C-alpha positions in Angstrom: 15.5 -85.0 0.2 15.0 -82.5 -2.8 15.8 -78.9 -3.2 13.4 -76.3 -2.9 13.2 -73.8 -5.6 14.3 -71.2 -3.2 17.3 -73.1 -2.2 18.2 -73.5 -5.7 18.0 -69.8 -6.2 20.3 -69.3 -3.2 22.9 -71.6 -4.5 22.8 -69.8 -8.0 23.2 -66.4 -6.5 26.1 -67.7 -4.2 28.0 -69.2 -7.1 27.4 -65.8 -9.3 28.9 -64.1 -6.4 32.1 -65.3 -6.5 32.5 -64.6 -10.6 34.8 -61.8 -11.3 33.2 -58.7 -12.1 34.0 -56.6 -15.4 35.1 -53.2 -15.3 31.3 -52.3 -16.7 30.0 -54.1 -13.7 32.2 -51.7 -11.6 30.9 -48.7 -13.4 27.6 -49.3 -13.1 27.6 -50.0 -9.1 29.6 -46.4 -9.1 26.8 -45.1 -11.1 24.4 -46.6 -8.7 26.3 -44.9 -5.8 26.4 -41.7 -7.7 22.6 -41.5 -8.0 22.4 -42.6 -4.1 24.6 -39.8 -3.2 22.5 -37.3 -5.4 19.3 -38.5 -3.4 21.2 -38.2 -0.3 21.2 -41.9 0.8 24.8 -41.7 1.4 27.2 -38.9 2.8 30.2 -37.9 0.5 32.8 -39.8 2.9 30.6 -43.1 2.2 30.4 -42.2 -1.3 34.2 -41.9 -1.6 34.7 -44.8 0.4 32.4 -47.2 -1.6 33.7 -45.9 -4.8 37.3 -46.7 -3.7 35.9 -50.6 -2.6 34.1 -50.5 -5.9 37.3 -50.0 -7.8 39.3 -52.7 -5.8 36.3 -55.3 -6.1 37.0 -58.4 -8.0 33.8 -60.4 -7.4 29.9 -59.8 -7.9 29.5 -60.5 -4.2 31.9 -57.8 -3.1 30.0 -55.4 -5.7 26.8 -56.2 -4.2 27.6 -55.7 -0.8 28.3 -52.1 -1.6 24.9 -51.3 -2.7 22.8 -53.9 -0.5 21.6 -50.8 1.8 20.5 -48.9 -1.1 16.7 -49.6 -2.2 16.6 -51.0 -5.8 13.2 -49.3 -6.8 14.7 -45.9 -5.6 17.6 -45.9 -7.8 17.2 -45.7 -11.6 19.6 -47.9 -13.8 
């Protein structure tokens, strides 16, 4: 049985999720959260909590979870 392209992408994404995030990765997520807060997509309490979690995050997967419910097309990078 051969792996489908989507399966291979899922494996690659999962592997990347275990990689350690850098300070600039955390800063980028905080910028996305700031934009979401300004747009009214997250409350002040949610923003504060997520920024704290971003600063404590060690992996890409942990960071990705903080912005998973924010539409990517709505937030300018």
